[in-house]
N, C-alpha and C positions, 0 to 999 in steps of 0.2 A: 595355265598349267604347264604347257610346253616350255614356255620361257623360263619359268621357275625351275623346271627339271634341268634345263640346259645350264642355268646359273649354278645350280648345286653340283653338277657334274664338272664344270669348269673349276669351281672352287675346290672340289676334291682333288683335282689334279695339281692344285697349287698348294695343298695342305700337306705338311709332313705326315708320313704314315704313323710314326710313333716318336715320342719324346725320349731322349736318353735319360735313363733312370740311374745308371751307375757311372763311375768315373771313366771307365773304359769306353762306354757308349758315348759319353760327352766328348771324349777325346777323338773318337772316330768321326763324330759329326763336326767337330771343329776342324779336323783335318780336311774333310770334304769341303767345307765352306772356304777355308783358306786356300785349298787347291783351286777352287772355282775362281776365287779372287785373283790369284797369280795368273791363271789363264786369261781372264779378262784384261788384266793390266799388260801382259805380255803379247797376247795374240789377238785381242779383241773378240768380237762375236763369232768370227769366222771359225776359230778353233775351239769354240766353246760347246762341247758335247759331254754327255754323261760318261762315255768311255774315257775321254781325255781327262775329265775331272777325277774319275776314279784312279786313273794312272797317276796323276799328279799327286793325289792324296795318299797313295800307297795302299789302297783298299781294293777289294774285288768289286766288280760291277754289281754283284749280288748283295754285298754289304751296303753299297750306296743305295740300291732300291729298297733295302729294309727301312730306310729312313726317309727317302724322297721319291715319290712316284714319277716325277718328271724333272727335266732340267729347269723348267720355270719355277718349280717348288724350291729348288736349291737357290735360285736367283732371289726369290722373295725372302727366304730365310737369311740370305746375305744382306739384303735390304734391311730387314729387321735387326740383324746384329749391328749393322753400322749406325742405324738411326737410334737404337736404344741408348748407346753411349752419348749421342748428341743431345737427346732429349734430357737425359740426366744432367748434363752440363748446363743446359739452357735453363732448366727449372731451378737448379742450384743458384745460378747467377740471378735469376729474377727474385729470389728471396733476400737478396742483400738489401739492407736498409736504405742506402743511398741510391735514389733512382738513376742518377747519371752513371754511377758505377755499375748498377745492375744492367743497364742498357749496354754499356761498353763490353761487360763480360759476356753477355749473350751473343753479341756481334762477334767477339773474338772466338767463342766456341764454334760458331758456324763457320768462320774463316778457317780455324784449324781443321775442322772436319773436312772441308773441301779441298784444302791444299795438302793434307797429310798424304792422301793417295788420289790425286786429281783425276787420273784417267779412270780409276775404278769408280769414283764419285760420279763422273759423267755418264759412264755406261749404265750404272745403277739407276740414275735418274731416267735415262732413256728407256730402260726395260721396265721400270715402275710405271711410266706413263703408258707404255704399250699394253701392260697387264691390268691397268686401272679398272677396266669395266668387269674384269673377272675376279679380281683379288678380294679377299674378305676385308672389311673395314680395318684401317690401321689404328691400333691402340696408341702407337707412338705419336702419330699425327694428332690424335685427339688430346693426348696429354700435353703436347706442345701448344696446342691452340688454348687449352684451359689455362696453362701457366701464363701465356702472354695476355689473355683476356683479363685475368686477375690483376696482373701487373698494370695494365692500362687503366683499369677501373680505380685501383688503389693509388697510383702515382700520377696520373694524368686527369683524374676526374671525369673520365668519359661515362656517359650514361649507358646503361646496359643495352639500350636499343641501338646504340652506334658501335658498341665494342666489337661485335662479331665482324662487321665489315672492316673496322680499323686493324683488327687482328690479322685477317686475311691479307690485307694490304701490306702490313709490316712483314709478314712471312714472305709475300711475293717480292718485295723490294729486296729483302736479304737473299732470297733464292736467285733472283735475276742477276744481282751483282756478283754473287759468289760463282754462279754457273759461268757467267761471262769470263770471270777471272781464271776459272778452271780450264779454259780453252787455250790460255796463253801460258808460256813457260816464264820462269824467273819472276813470278809475281811477289811483290813485297807485301807481306802480310799485314804490317802496320799501316802501310798506305791504303791498302784495301779496306781495312777496318776503319780507318779514318773517313774514307769515301762513304761507306755504308752508314756510319754514324752521322755524317752530314746529311745524308739523304733522309734518314729516319727522323732526325731532329727537325729538318724542314717540314716533312710531312706531318709530324705530330704537332708542330707548332701551329701549322695552318688548321689542322683538324680540331685542335683544342682552342683555337682563337687566341693564341698567346703571341702571335706575330702579325 
């Protein structure tokens, strides 16, 4: 019971207090999230406080707390915002009829997401890992897994018993290579996508017995 209570308490501190229902509220929340993103990119975690976020967003600290109970709740909302766009692109790519094109489009979506704002992506990955034991289950992660699993079953003929492991491996290969690229400057997006595609084709070839 005690552990269950602690988990609920931690999750409450990570959950937005209310969802914006009107245009003005939505604009306030977006300003807070973008203010947080700019602080992370410009100053890193050292300058990342609710007071600084409110100041950067141009809102009062009281307005900020109307929507977010803690700094970590802002962080997770920012993770959710960034990952939603990525998952939408991934699942759109995986619906393409040509498996090769679908795989490439998925990879290019992941590369764009990482290189568009690389410092922000790295810090959000770090913070997401730190908060993983307290945060509520990610619907975006589940949607990405479901999309990749369906793609692997449809296009590579993997049985259901093997698809979950293969899906997690595919996601980790993409994450590892994009994260590594994100730590470097002046990364060529096409070369990175080529490298990831080669790694995935090799892995899927061995996994599916085609090489």
